[in-house]
N, CA, C and O atoms as a CHARMM CRD file, in Angstrom:
* protein
*
  376
    1    1 MET  N     31.26800 -29.19100 -20.59300 PROA 1      0.00000
    2    1 MET  CA    30.73100 -30.36200 -19.93100 PROA 1      0.00000
    3    1 MET  C     30.11400 -29.93700 -18.59000 PROA 1      0.00000
    4    1 MET  O     30.73900 -29.21800 -17.81000 PROA 1      0.00000
    5    2 VAL  N     28.90600 -30.38200 -18.33900 PROA 2      0.00000
    6    2 VAL  CA    28.21200 -30.06400 -17.08500 PROA 2      0.00000
    7    2 VAL  C     28.58100 -31.10600 -16.04500 PROA 2      0.00000
    8    2 VAL  O     28.48500 -32.30900 -16.28900 PROA 2      0.00000
    9    3 HSD  N     29.00800 -30.62700 -14.87700 PROA 3      0.00000
   10    3 HSD  CA    29.42300 -31.54300 -13.80300 PROA 3      0.00000
   11    3 HSD  C     28.34300 -31.74700 -12.74500 PROA 3      0.00000
   12    3 HSD  O     28.53200 -32.50200 -11.79100 PROA 3      0.00000
   13    4 TRP  N     27.24400 -31.08900 -12.91500 PROA 4      0.00000
   14    4 TRP  CA    26.16200 -31.24800 -11.96500 PROA 4      0.00000
   15    4 TRP  C     24.84300 -31.31000 -12.70500 PROA 4      0.00000
   16    4 TRP  O     24.71900 -30.89300 -13.85700 PROA 4      0.00000
   17    5 GLU  N     23.87900 -31.83800 -12.00800 PROA 5      0.00000
   18    5 GLU  CA    22.55100 -31.95500 -12.59400 PROA 5      0.00000
   19    5 GLU  C     21.54700 -31.51300 -11.54500 PROA 5      0.00000
   20    5 GLU  O     21.59700 -31.96800 -10.40300 PROA 5      0.00000
   21    6 ARG  N     20.65400 -30.64400 -11.92000 PROA 6      0.00000
   22    6 ARG  CA    19.64900 -30.17900 -10.97500 PROA 6      0.00000
   23    6 ARG  C     18.61100 -31.27700 -10.75100 PROA 6      0.00000
   24    6 ARG  O     17.99600 -31.78300 -11.68900 PROA 6      0.00000
   25    7 LYS  N     18.44200 -31.61700  -9.50900 PROA 7      0.00000
   26    7 LYS  CA    17.45000 -32.62600  -9.13600 PROA 7      0.00000
   27    7 LYS  C     16.24000 -31.90900  -8.56300 PROA 7      0.00000
   28    7 LYS  O     16.37800 -31.10500  -7.64200 PROA 7      0.00000
   29    8 THR  N     15.08600 -32.18200  -9.08000 PROA 8      0.00000
   30    8 THR  CA    13.87500 -31.60400  -8.51900 PROA 8      0.00000
   31    8 THR  C     13.18000 -32.65400  -7.66900 PROA 8      0.00000
   32    8 THR  O     13.14500 -33.84100  -7.99400 PROA 8      0.00000
   33    9 LYS  N     12.64500 -32.17600  -6.59500 PROA 9      0.00000
   34    9 LYS  CA    11.95400 -33.06000  -5.67700 PROA 9      0.00000
   35    9 LYS  C     10.45500 -32.80900  -5.79600 PROA 9      0.00000
   36    9 LYS  O     10.01900 -31.65900  -5.74900 PROA 9      0.00000
   37   10 PRO  N      9.66900 -33.85800  -5.94800 PROA 10     0.00000
   38   10 PRO  CA     8.22700 -33.64500  -6.04800 PROA 10     0.00000
   39   10 PRO  C      7.68300 -33.06300  -4.74800 PROA 10     0.00000
   40   10 PRO  O      8.18900 -33.35000  -3.66300 PROA 10     0.00000
   41   11 ARG  N      6.65600 -32.25100  -4.87600 PROA 11     0.00000
   42   11 ARG  CA     6.03500 -31.64600  -3.69700 PROA 11     0.00000
   43   11 ARG  C      5.41200 -32.72300  -2.83400 PROA 11     0.00000
   44   11 ARG  O      4.91300 -33.73300  -3.33100 PROA 11     0.00000
   45   12 SER  N      5.45200 -32.49000  -1.53900 PROA 12     0.00000
   46   12 SER  CA     4.86800 -33.44600  -0.59600 PROA 12     0.00000
   47   12 SER  C      3.36700 -33.16900  -0.46100 PROA 12     0.00000
   48   12 SER  O      2.80300 -32.34600  -1.18300 PROA 12     0.00000
   49   13 GLU  N      2.75500 -33.85700   0.45400 PROA 13     0.00000
   50   13 GLU  CA     1.32700 -33.70800   0.70400 PROA 13     0.00000
   51   13 GLU  C      1.02600 -32.33400   1.30000 PROA 13     0.00000
   52   13 GLU  O      1.87000 -31.73100   1.96300 PROA 13     0.00000
   53   14 LEU  N     -0.17700 -31.85900   1.05300 PROA 14     0.00000
   54   14 LEU  CA    -0.61100 -30.59100   1.63700 PROA 14     0.00000
   55   14 LEU  C     -1.16000 -30.82200   3.03900 PROA 14     0.00000
   56   14 LEU  O     -1.81400 -31.83000   3.30700 PROA 14     0.00000
   57   15 VAL  N     -0.88800 -29.88300   3.91800 PROA 15     0.00000
   58   15 VAL  CA    -1.45800 -29.90000   5.26700 PROA 15     0.00000
   59   15 VAL  C     -2.10200 -28.54000   5.50600 PROA 15     0.00000
   60   15 VAL  O     -1.73500 -27.54400   4.88200 PROA 15     0.00000
   61   16 ARG  N     -3.06700 -28.51500   6.42100 PROA 16     0.00000
   62   16 ARG  CA    -3.75400 -27.26800   6.75400 PROA 16     0.00000
   63   16 ARG  C     -3.57400 -26.98200   8.24300 PROA 16     0.00000
   64   16 ARG  O     -3.62500 -27.87800   9.08400 PROA 16     0.00000
   65   17 PHE  N     -3.36400 -25.70400   8.53400 PROA 17     0.00000
   66   17 PHE  CA    -3.28700 -25.25500   9.92600 PROA 17     0.00000
   67   17 PHE  C     -3.90000 -23.86700   9.98900 PROA 17     0.00000
   68   17 PHE  O     -4.14200 -23.24500   8.95500 PROA 17     0.00000
   69   18 THR  N     -4.15200 -23.37700  11.19900 PROA 18     0.00000
   70   18 THR  CA    -4.72700 -22.03700  11.31700 PROA 18     0.00000
   71   18 THR  C     -3.72100 -21.08200  11.95100 PROA 18     0.00000
   72   18 THR  O     -2.96100 -21.45100  12.84600 PROA 18     0.00000
   73   19 PHE  N     -3.73800 -19.85900  11.46600 PROA 19     0.00000
   74   19 PHE  CA    -2.92500 -18.77800  12.03700 PROA 19     0.00000
   75   19 PHE  C     -3.86400 -17.61600  12.32600 PROA 19     0.00000
   76   19 PHE  O     -4.42900 -17.01500  11.41300 PROA 19     0.00000
   77   20 GLU  N     -4.02000 -17.30900  13.61100 PROA 20     0.00000
   78   20 GLU  CA    -4.89500 -16.22100  14.03500 PROA 20     0.00000
   79   20 GLU  C     -6.29300 -16.40600  13.43800 PROA 20     0.00000
   80   20 GLU  O     -6.93100 -15.44100  13.01800 PROA 20     0.00000
   81   21 GLY  N     -6.75800 -17.65600  13.40500 PROA 21     0.00000
   82   21 GLY  CA    -8.08600 -17.96600  12.89600 PROA 21     0.00000
   83   21 GLY  C     -8.19200 -18.12900  11.38700 PROA 21     0.00000
   84   21 GLY  O     -9.25200 -18.49500  10.87800 PROA 21     0.00000
   85   22 ARG  N     -7.11400 -17.86300  10.66800 PROA 22     0.00000
   86   22 ARG  CA    -7.09900 -17.96900   9.20300 PROA 22     0.00000
   87   22 ARG  C     -6.52700 -19.31800   8.79200 PROA 22     0.00000
   88   22 ARG  O     -5.45000 -19.69800   9.25100 PROA 22     0.00000
   89   23 GLU  N     -7.23400 -20.04600   7.93300 PROA 23     0.00000
   90   23 GLU  CA    -6.71900 -21.34900   7.48200 PROA 23     0.00000
   91   23 GLU  C     -5.61900 -21.13300   6.44800 PROA 23     0.00000
   92   23 GLU  O     -5.77100 -20.35900   5.50200 PROA 23     0.00000
   93   24 ILE  N     -4.51800 -21.82900   6.65200 PROA 24     0.00000
   94   24 ILE  CA    -3.38400 -21.74800   5.74900 PROA 24     0.00000
   95   24 ILE  C     -3.02900 -23.15900   5.28100 PROA 24     0.00000
   96   24 ILE  O     -3.04000 -24.10800   6.06400 PROA 24     0.00000
   97   25 THR  N     -2.71900 -23.27700   4.00400 PROA 25     0.00000
   98   25 THR  CA    -2.30600 -24.56300   3.42800 PROA 25     0.00000
   99   25 THR  C     -0.81700 -24.49400   3.15900 PROA 25     0.00000
  100   25 THR  O     -0.30700 -23.50100   2.64100 PROA 25     0.00000
  101   26 ALA  N     -0.12300 -25.57300   3.52300 PROA 26     0.00000
  102   26 ALA  CA     1.33300 -25.63700   3.33200 PROA 26     0.00000
  103   26 ALA  C      1.70400 -27.05200   2.90800 PROA 26     0.00000
  104   26 ALA  O      0.89200 -27.97600   2.96700 PROA 26     0.00000
  105   27 TYR  N      2.92700 -27.19000   2.48800 PROA 27     0.00000
  106   27 TYR  CA     3.42400 -28.52900   2.13900 PROA 27     0.00000
  107   27 TYR  C      4.03400 -29.19100   3.37200 PROA 27     0.00000
  108   27 TYR  O      4.75700 -28.55700   4.14100 PROA 27     0.00000
  109   28 GLU  N      3.73300 -30.46000   3.54200 PROA 28     0.00000
  110   28 GLU  CA     4.29900 -31.23200   4.63800 PROA 28     0.00000
  111   28 GLU  C      5.82500 -31.12000   4.57400 PROA 28     0.00000
  112   28 GLU  O      6.42100 -31.24500   3.50400 PROA 28     0.00000
  113   29 GLY  N      6.44300 -30.88500   5.72600 PROA 29     0.00000
  114   29 GLY  CA     7.89400 -30.75500   5.78400 PROA 29     0.00000
  115   29 GLY  C      8.36900 -29.31700   5.78400 PROA 29     0.00000
  116   29 GLY  O      9.53600 -29.05700   6.07400 PROA 29     0.00000
  117   30 GLU  N      7.48100 -28.36700   5.46300 PROA 30     0.00000
  118   30 GLU  CA     7.84600 -26.95400   5.53000 PROA 30     0.00000
  119   30 GLU  C      7.83800 -26.48700   6.98000 PROA 30     0.00000
  120   30 GLU  O      7.09700 -27.02000   7.80600 PROA 30     0.00000
  121   31 THR  N      8.65100 -25.50500   7.28000 PROA 31     0.00000
  122   31 THR  CA     8.60200 -24.90700   8.61700 PROA 31     0.00000
  123   31 THR  C      7.43800 -23.93500   8.67600 PROA 31     0.00000
  124   31 THR  O      6.90500 -23.51300   7.65000 PROA 31     0.00000
  125   32 LEU  N      7.05300 -23.58400   9.90700 PROA 32     0.00000
  126   32 LEU  CA     6.00600 -22.59000  10.07300 PROA 32     0.00000
  127   32 LEU  C      6.40500 -21.26000   9.44100 PROA 32     0.00000
  128   32 LEU  O      5.57300 -20.59200   8.82700 PROA 32     0.00000
  129   33 VAL  N      7.67200 -20.86900   9.58700 PROA 33     0.00000
  130   33 VAL  CA     8.14000 -19.62100   8.97900 PROA 33     0.00000
  131   33 VAL  C      7.94500 -19.65100   7.46800 PROA 33     0.00000
  132   33 VAL  O      7.41200 -18.70200   6.89300 PROA 33     0.00000
  133   34 THR  N      8.36900 -20.72600   6.82700 PROA 34     0.00000
  134   34 THR  CA     8.23000 -20.84300   5.38300 PROA 34     0.00000
  135   34 THR  C      6.77100 -20.73000   4.95800 PROA 34     0.00000
  136   34 THR  O      6.43700 -19.98900   4.03300 PROA 34     0.00000
  137   35 ALA  N      5.91000 -21.47400   5.64300 PROA 35     0.00000
  138   35 ALA  CA     4.49200 -21.48900   5.29300 PROA 35     0.00000
  139   35 ALA  C      3.84300 -20.12000   5.52700 PROA 35     0.00000
  140   35 ALA  O      3.05700 -19.65300   4.70300 PROA 35     0.00000
  141   36 LEU  N      4.17500 -19.48500   6.64700 PROA 36     0.00000
  142   36 LEU  CA     3.57000 -18.18600   6.95000 PROA 36     0.00000
  143   36 LEU  C      4.06700 -17.09100   6.01500 PROA 36     0.00000
  144   36 LEU  O      3.27700 -16.25600   5.57500 PROA 36     0.00000
  145   37 LEU  N      5.35100 -17.08000   5.70600 PROA 37     0.00000
  146   37 LEU  CA     5.86500 -16.09300   4.75500 PROA 37     0.00000
  147   37 LEU  C      5.22700 -16.29500   3.37700 PROA 37     0.00000
  148   37 LEU  O      4.87800 -15.32500   2.70400 PROA 37     0.00000
  149   38 ALA  N      5.07700 -17.55300   2.96100 PROA 38     0.00000
  150   38 ALA  CA     4.45600 -17.83400   1.66700 PROA 38     0.00000
  151   38 ALA  C      2.99200 -17.38400   1.64200 PROA 38     0.00000
  152   38 ALA  O      2.45500 -17.06300   0.58200 PROA 38     0.00000
  153   39 ALA  N      2.35200 -17.36200   2.81300 PROA 39     0.00000
  154   39 ALA  CA     0.96200 -16.92100   2.92400 PROA 39     0.00000
  155   39 ALA  C      0.83600 -15.41500   3.09700 PROA 39     0.00000
  156   39 ALA  O     -0.27200 -14.89000   3.20800 PROA 39     0.00000
  157   40 GLY  N      1.97500 -14.71600   3.12200 PROA 40     0.00000
  158   40 GLY  CA     1.94200 -13.26000   3.21300 PROA 40     0.00000
  159   40 GLY  C      2.01200 -12.69200   4.61200 PROA 40     0.00000
  160   40 GLY  O      1.85600 -11.48500   4.79600 PROA 40     0.00000
  161   41 VAL  N      2.24400 -13.53800   5.60500 PROA 41     0.00000
  162   41 VAL  CA     2.34900 -13.05100   6.98400 PROA 41     0.00000
  163   41 VAL  C      3.72300 -12.42000   7.18000 PROA 41     0.00000
  164   41 VAL  O      4.74000 -13.01800   6.82700 PROA 41     0.00000
  165   42 THR  N      3.75400 -11.22000   7.73900 PROA 42     0.00000
  166   42 THR  CA     5.03700 -10.55000   7.99800 PROA 42     0.00000
  167   42 THR  C      5.28600 -10.28700   9.47100 PROA 42     0.00000
  168   42 THR  O      6.44100 -10.16200   9.87800 PROA 42     0.00000
  169   43 ALA  N      4.24800 -10.19700  10.28100 PROA 43     0.00000
  170   43 ALA  CA     4.42600  -9.98300  11.72400 PROA 43     0.00000
  171   43 ALA  C      4.19500 -11.30300  12.45700 PROA 43     0.00000
  172   43 ALA  O      3.08100 -11.82700  12.47500 PROA 43     0.00000
  173   44 PHE  N      5.25700 -11.83000  13.05700 PROA 44     0.00000
  174   44 PHE  CA     5.17100 -13.11400  13.73700 PROA 44     0.00000
  175   44 PHE  C      4.98200 -12.94500  15.23300 PROA 44     0.00000
  176   44 PHE  O      4.31600 -13.75700  15.87400 PROA 44     0.00000
  177   45 SER  N      5.55900 -11.90500  15.78400 PROA 45     0.00000
  178   45 SER  CA     5.38400 -11.61200  17.19900 PROA 45     0.00000
  179   45 SER  C      5.30000 -10.10400  17.36700 PROA 45     0.00000
  180   45 SER  O      5.62800  -9.34200  16.45700 PROA 45     0.00000
  181   46 ILE  N      4.85300  -9.68600  18.54800 PROA 46     0.00000
  182   46 ILE  CA     4.68300  -8.26800  18.84800 PROA 46     0.00000
  183   46 ILE  C      5.46900  -7.95900  20.12200 PROA 46     0.00000
  184   46 ILE  O      5.33100  -8.66000  21.12400 PROA 46     0.00000
  185   47 THR  N      6.29500  -6.90500  20.08300 PROA 47     0.00000
  186   47 THR  CA     7.09100  -6.52600  21.25300 PROA 47     0.00000
  187   47 THR  C      6.23400  -5.84800  22.31300 PROA 47     0.00000
  188   47 THR  O      5.07000  -5.53300  22.06500 PROA 47     0.00000
  189   48 ARG  N      6.80500  -5.62300  23.49100 PROA 48     0.00000
  190   48 ARG  CA     6.09300  -4.91700  24.56700 PROA 48     0.00000
  191   48 ARG  C      5.62400  -3.53600  24.10700 PROA 48     0.00000
  192   48 ARG  O      4.58100  -3.04400  24.53700 PROA 48     0.00000
  193   49 GLU  N      6.40500  -2.93200  23.23700 PROA 49     0.00000
  194   49 GLU  CA     6.07300  -1.59300  22.73700 PROA 49     0.00000
  195   49 GLU  C      5.04700  -1.63500  21.60300 PROA 49     0.00000
  196   49 GLU  O      4.61600  -0.58900  21.11800 PROA 49     0.00000
  197   50 GLY  N      4.65600  -2.83500  21.18000 PROA 50     0.00000
  198   50 GLY  CA     3.67200  -2.97300  20.11900 PROA 50     0.00000
  199   50 GLY  C      4.24400  -3.05000  18.71300 PROA 50     0.00000
  200   50 GLY  O      3.50500  -2.98500  17.73100 PROA 50     0.00000
  201   51 ASP  N      5.56900  -3.18800  18.61800 PROA 51     0.00000
  202   51 ASP  CA     6.21500  -3.27700  17.31400 PROA 51     0.00000
  203   51 ASP  C      6.18300  -4.70400  16.78000 PROA 51     0.00000
  204   51 ASP  O      6.42100  -5.64500  17.53700 PROA 51     0.00000
  205   52 PRO  N      5.89500  -4.88300  15.50000 PROA 52     0.00000
  206   52 PRO  CA     5.89200  -6.22400  14.91600 PROA 52     0.00000
  207   52 PRO  C      7.31000  -6.73700  14.69200 PROA 52     0.00000
  208   52 PRO  O      8.22200  -5.96600  14.39200 PROA 52     0.00000
  209   53 ARG  N      7.48300  -8.04800  14.84100 PROA 53     0.00000
  210   53 ARG  CA     8.78200  -8.68800  14.59000 PROA 53     0.00000
  211   53 ARG  C      8.56500  -9.77300  13.54400 PROA 53     0.00000
  212   53 ARG  O      7.50800 -10.40000  13.48500 PROA 53     0.00000
  213   54 MET  N      9.58300  -9.97900  12.72300 PROA 54     0.00000
  214   54 MET  CA     9.53600 -11.06900  11.75000 PROA 54     0.00000
  215   54 MET  C     10.86900 -11.81300  11.78100 PROA 54     0.00000
  216   54 MET  O     11.84600 -11.28400  12.31100 PROA 54     0.00000
  217   55 PRO  N     10.93700 -13.02200  11.23000 PROA 55     0.00000
  218   55 PRO  CA    12.15600 -13.82100  11.29500 PROA 55     0.00000
  219   55 PRO  C     13.37600 -13.08300  10.76600 PROA 55     0.00000
  220   55 PRO  O     13.31200 -12.38300   9.75500 PROA 55     0.00000
  221   56 LEU  N     14.48300 -13.25500  11.46900 PROA 56     0.00000
  222   56 LEU  CA    15.72700 -12.60900  11.08600 PROA 56     0.00000
  223   56 LEU  C     16.78400 -13.65600  10.71300 PROA 56     0.00000
  224   56 LEU  O     17.28700 -13.66400   9.59000 PROA 56     0.00000
  225   57 CYS  N     17.11400 -14.53400  11.65700 PROA 57     0.00000
  226   57 CYS  CA    18.24300 -15.45600  11.42500 PROA 57     0.00000
  227   57 CYS  C     17.83300 -16.72700  10.69700 PROA 57     0.00000
  228   57 CYS  O     18.63200 -17.30300   9.95800 PROA 57     0.00000
  229   58 ASN  N     16.59000 -17.17200  10.89700 PROA 58     0.00000
  230   58 ASN  CA    16.06700 -18.40100  10.29500 PROA 58     0.00000
  231   58 ASN  C     16.87600 -19.64100  10.67700 PROA 58     0.00000
  232   58 ASN  O     16.92700 -20.61400   9.92500 PROA 58     0.00000
  233   59 MET  N     17.50600 -19.59400  11.85100 PROA 59     0.00000
  234   59 MET  CA    18.23200 -20.77000  12.33400 PROA 59     0.00000
  235   59 MET  C     18.06700 -20.98000  13.83800 PROA 59     0.00000
  236   59 MET  O     18.80300 -21.76300  14.43800 PROA 59     0.00000
  237   60 GLY  N     17.10200 -20.28200  14.45200 PROA 60     0.00000
  238   60 GLY  CA    16.74900 -20.56300  15.83600 PROA 60     0.00000
  239   60 GLY  C     17.44500 -19.76600  16.90900 PROA 60     0.00000
  240   60 GLY  O     17.24800 -20.05900  18.08800 PROA 60     0.00000
  241   61 THR  N     18.25400 -18.76600  16.57200 PROA 61     0.00000
  242   61 THR  CA    18.97500 -18.05200  17.62500 PROA 61     0.00000
  243   61 THR  C     18.34700 -16.72100  18.02400 PROA 61     0.00000
  244   61 THR  O     18.51800 -16.29400  19.16600 PROA 61     0.00000
  245   62 CYS  N     17.63000 -16.05400  17.13100 PROA 62     0.00000
  246   62 CYS  CA    17.15800 -14.69400  17.43600 PROA 62     0.00000
  247   62 CYS  C     15.79100 -14.65200  18.13000 PROA 62     0.00000
  248   62 CYS  O     15.48400 -13.65900  18.78900 PROA 62     0.00000
  249   63 PHE  N     14.98100 -15.66900  18.00900 PROA 63     0.00000
  250   63 PHE  CA    13.63900 -15.75300  18.58800 PROA 63     0.00000
  251   63 PHE  C     12.66100 -14.72200  18.00600 PROA 63     0.00000
  252   63 PHE  O     11.58000 -14.52900  18.56200 PROA 63     0.00000
  253   64 ASP  N     13.01900 -14.06000  16.90600 PROA 64     0.00000
  254   64 ASP  CA    12.08300 -13.12600  16.28800 PROA 64     0.00000
  255   64 ASP  C     10.93700 -13.83000  15.57700 PROA 64     0.00000
  256   64 ASP  O      9.97100 -13.18500  15.16900 PROA 64     0.00000
  257   65 CYS  N     11.03500 -15.13500  15.42600 PROA 65     0.00000
  258   65 CYS  CA     9.95600 -15.91100  14.81200 PROA 65     0.00000
  259   65 CYS  C      9.11300 -16.62200  15.87600 PROA 65     0.00000
  260   65 CYS  O      8.35400 -17.53700  15.55700 PROA 65     0.00000
  261   66 ALA  N      9.24700 -16.20200  17.14200 PROA 66     0.00000
  262   66 ALA  CA     8.52300 -16.84600  18.23500 PROA 66     0.00000
  263   66 ALA  C      7.01700 -16.78300  17.99500 PROA 66     0.00000
  264   66 ALA  O      6.47100 -15.73100  17.66400 PROA 66     0.00000
  265   67 LEU  N      6.36500 -17.91600  18.16500 PROA 67     0.00000
  266   67 LEU  CA     4.93800 -18.05900  17.96400 PROA 67     0.00000
  267   67 LEU  C      4.31900 -18.79700  19.14200 PROA 67     0.00000
  268   67 LEU  O      5.02800 -19.34100  19.98900 PROA 67     0.00000
  269   68 ILE  N      3.00700 -18.81100  19.18600 PROA 68     0.00000
  270   68 ILE  CA     2.27000 -19.67500  20.10700 PROA 68     0.00000
  271   68 ILE  C      1.69300 -20.78900  19.25000 PROA 68     0.00000
  272   68 ILE  O      0.91500 -20.53100  18.33100 PROA 68     0.00000
  273   69 VAL  N      2.07200 -22.02900  19.54700 PROA 69     0.00000
  274   69 VAL  CA     1.62900 -23.18300  18.75800 PROA 69     0.00000
  275   69 VAL  C      0.89300 -24.13700  19.67500 PROA 69     0.00000
  276   69 VAL  O      1.46500 -24.67300  20.62400 PROA 69     0.00000
  277   70 ASP  N     -0.38100 -24.34500  19.38500 PROA 70     0.00000
  278   70 ASP  CA    -1.23500 -25.21900  20.20000 PROA 70     0.00000
  279   70 ASP  C     -1.10400 -24.90300  21.68600 PROA 70     0.00000
  280   70 ASP  O     -1.02900 -25.80700  22.51700 PROA 70     0.00000
  281   71 GLY  N     -1.07700 -23.61000  22.01200 PROA 71     0.00000
  282   71 GLY  CA    -1.01600 -23.17100  23.40200 PROA 71     0.00000
  283   71 GLY  C      0.36100 -23.08900  24.00100 PROA 71     0.00000
  284   71 GLY  O      0.51300 -22.56700  25.10600 PROA 71     0.00000
  285   72 GLN  N      1.36900 -23.58100  23.32100 PROA 72     0.00000
  286   72 GLN  CA     2.74300 -23.54500  23.82700 PROA 72     0.00000
  287   72 GLN  C      3.41500 -22.23200  23.42100 PROA 72     0.00000
  288   72 GLN  O      3.45200 -21.88500  22.24100 PROA 72     0.00000
  289   73 LEU  N      3.94000 -21.50900  24.40100 PROA 73     0.00000
  290   73 LEU  CA     4.55700 -20.20400  24.16100 PROA 73     0.00000
  291   73 LEU  C      5.98300 -20.32300  23.62300 PROA 73     0.00000
  292   73 LEU  O      6.67200 -21.31700  23.85300 PROA 73     0.00000
  293   74 LEU  N      6.40000 -19.29600  22.91100 PROA 74     0.00000
  294   74 LEU  CA     7.78200 -19.12400  22.43900 PROA 74     0.00000
  295   74 LEU  C      8.30000 -20.29000  21.59500 PROA 74     0.00000
  296   74 LEU  O      9.44400 -20.71900  21.74600 PROA 74     0.00000
  297   75 VAL  N      7.46800 -20.78100  20.73200 PROA 75     0.00000
  298   75 VAL  CA     7.87700 -21.82400  19.79200 PROA 75     0.00000
  299   75 VAL  C      8.57400 -21.13200  18.61300 PROA 75     0.00000
  300   75 VAL  O      8.01100 -20.22600  17.99900 PROA 75     0.00000
  301   76 ARG  N      9.78400 -21.56000  18.30700 PROA 76     0.00000
  302   76 ARG  CA    10.51500 -20.95000  17.18500 PROA 76     0.00000
  303   76 ARG  C      9.99300 -21.51600  15.86800 PROA 76     0.00000
  304   76 ARG  O     10.17700 -22.69300  15.55700 PROA 76     0.00000
  305   77 GLY  N      9.34400 -20.65200  15.11400 PROA 77     0.00000
  306   77 GLY  CA     8.71400 -21.05200  13.86400 PROA 77     0.00000
  307   77 GLY  C      9.69100 -21.51800  12.80000 PROA 77     0.00000
  308   77 GLY  O      9.32400 -22.28100  11.90600 PROA 77     0.00000
  309   78 CYS  N     10.93700 -21.06100  12.89300 PROA 78     0.00000
  310   78 CYS  CA    11.92500 -21.45800  11.88100 PROA 78     0.00000
  311   78 CYS  C     12.44300 -22.87900  12.10700 PROA 78     0.00000
  312   78 CYS  O     13.06700 -23.46400  11.22100 PROA 78     0.00000
  313   79 LEU  N     12.18400 -23.42900  13.28800 PROA 79     0.00000
  314   79 LEU  CA    12.64900 -24.78500  13.60400 PROA 79     0.00000
  315   79 LEU  C     11.50200 -25.78800  13.72100 PROA 79     0.00000
  316   79 LEU  O     11.73500 -26.97100  13.97000 PROA 79     0.00000
  317   80 THR  N     10.27100 -25.32100  13.54300 PROA 80     0.00000
  318   80 THR  CA     9.09200 -26.15500  13.77900 PROA 80     0.00000
  319   80 THR  C      8.36500 -26.42300  12.47100 PROA 80     0.00000
  320   80 THR  O      7.96900 -25.49100  11.77000 PROA 80     0.00000
  321   81 ASP  N      8.19100 -27.70000  12.14400 PROA 81     0.00000
  322   81 ASP  CA     7.46900 -28.07000  10.92400 PROA 81     0.00000
  323   81 ASP  C      5.96300 -27.89700  11.10600 PROA 81     0.00000
  324   81 ASP  O      5.44000 -28.01900  12.21300 PROA 81     0.00000
  325   82 VAL  N      5.28200 -27.61100  10.00600 PROA 82     0.00000
  326   82 VAL  CA     3.82900 -27.53300  10.05500 PROA 82     0.00000
  327   82 VAL  C      3.26000 -28.92200  10.27000 PROA 82     0.00000
  328   82 VAL  O      3.80800 -29.91500   9.79100 PROA 82     0.00000
  329   83 VAL  N      2.15200 -28.98000  10.99900 PROA 83     0.00000
  330   83 VAL  CA     1.46800 -30.22500  11.27400 PROA 83     0.00000
  331   83 VAL  C     -0.01900 -29.99500  11.01600 PROA 83     0.00000
  332   83 VAL  O     -0.56800 -28.95500  11.37900 PROA 83     0.00000
  333   84 GLU  N     -0.64600 -30.95400  10.40100 PROA 84     0.00000
  334   84 GLU  CA    -2.07800 -30.86700  10.12500 PROA 84     0.00000
  335   84 GLU  C     -2.84600 -30.49800  11.39200 PROA 84     0.00000
  336   84 GLU  O     -2.68900 -31.13300  12.43500 PROA 84     0.00000
  337   85 GLY  N     -3.68300 -29.46000  11.28500 PROA 85     0.00000
  338   85 GLY  CA    -4.54900 -29.06400  12.38800 PROA 85     0.00000
  339   85 GLY  C     -3.93900 -28.16600  13.44400 PROA 85     0.00000
  340   85 GLY  O     -4.61700 -27.80600  14.40700 PROA 85     0.00000
  341   86 GLN  N     -2.67400 -27.79400  13.28900 PROA 86     0.00000
  342   86 GLN  CA    -2.05000 -26.89800  14.27400 PROA 86     0.00000
  343   86 GLN  C     -2.82000 -25.60200  14.39500 PROA 86     0.00000
  344   86 GLN  O     -3.40400 -25.11300  13.42800 PROA 86     0.00000
  345   87 CYS  N     -2.81300 -25.05400  15.60300 PROA 87     0.00000
  346   87 CYS  CA    -3.40000 -23.74700  15.87000 PROA 87     0.00000
  347   87 CYS  C     -2.25900 -22.82000  16.25800 PROA 87     0.00000
  348   87 CYS  O     -1.64900 -22.99100  17.31300 PROA 87     0.00000
  349   88 VAL  N     -1.97000 -21.84200  15.41300 PROA 88     0.00000
  350   88 VAL  CA    -0.80600 -20.96400  15.58700 PROA 88     0.00000
  351   88 VAL  C     -1.27400 -19.52500  15.72600 PROA 88     0.00000
  352   88 VAL  O     -2.19800 -19.09000  15.03900 PROA 88     0.00000
  353   89 SER  N     -0.62500 -18.79000  16.62600 PROA 89     0.00000
  354   89 SER  CA    -0.91500 -17.36200  16.75700 PROA 89     0.00000
  355   89 SER  C      0.35500 -16.61000  17.09400 PROA 89     0.00000
  356   89 SER  O      1.37500 -17.20000  17.45100 PROA 89     0.00000
  357   90 ARG  N      0.27100 -15.28200  16.97100 PROA 90     0.00000
  358   90 ARG  CA     1.41500 -14.42000  17.27800 PROA 90     0.00000
  359   90 ARG  C      1.70300 -14.44800  18.77400 PROA 90     0.00000
  360   90 ARG  O      0.80000 -14.56700  19.60200 PROA 90     0.00000
  361   91 TYR  N      2.98600 -14.33400  19.09100 PROA 91     0.00000
  362   91 TYR  CA     3.38700 -14.15700  20.49000 PROA 91     0.00000
  363   91 TYR  C      3.39800 -12.65800  20.77300 PROA 91     0.00000
  364   91 TYR  O      4.02500 -11.88800  20.04500 PROA 91     0.00000
  365   92 ARG  N      2.71100 -12.25300  21.82000 PROA 92     0.00000
  366   92 ARG  CA     2.66600 -10.84600  22.21500 PROA 92     0.00000
  367   92 ARG  C      3.35100 -10.70800  23.56400 PROA 92     0.00000
  368   92 ARG  O      2.85200 -11.19300  24.57900 PROA 92     0.00000
  369   93 ALA  N      4.49500 -10.04700  23.56500 PROA 93     0.00000
  370   93 ALA  CA     5.25700  -9.85500  24.80800 PROA 93     0.00000
  371   93 ALA  C      4.44700  -8.98200  25.76300 PROA 93     0.00000
  372   93 ALA  O      3.72800  -8.07300  25.34800 PROA 93     0.00000
  373   94 SER  N      4.58500  -9.28200  27.04500 PROA 94     0.00000
  374   94 SER  CA     3.86600  -8.47000  28.03300 PROA 94     0.00000
  375   94 SER  C      4.80900  -7.93000  29.08200 PROA 94     0.00000
  376   94 SER  O      4.38000  -7.22400  29.99500 PROA 94     0.00000
């Protein structure tokens, strides 16, 4: 006897945003990290030494997913939902 049933949720509406000038399509409600990883992006920020960083904890504590979103610095991509028309770029430490 099965005690659980898998519930599937229909996909939400598509939204578009740009990352480093590249248009990316994602589902409404996805985080920036989810959308960027699905689009093949692996370097989210760049250290002072020039090393690429990508999300580690995916819960907002490590800041390895730090991005620049609509001009705002150090936005944690794992906690930020995609929004139609957002302009996103890598954070480069100086």
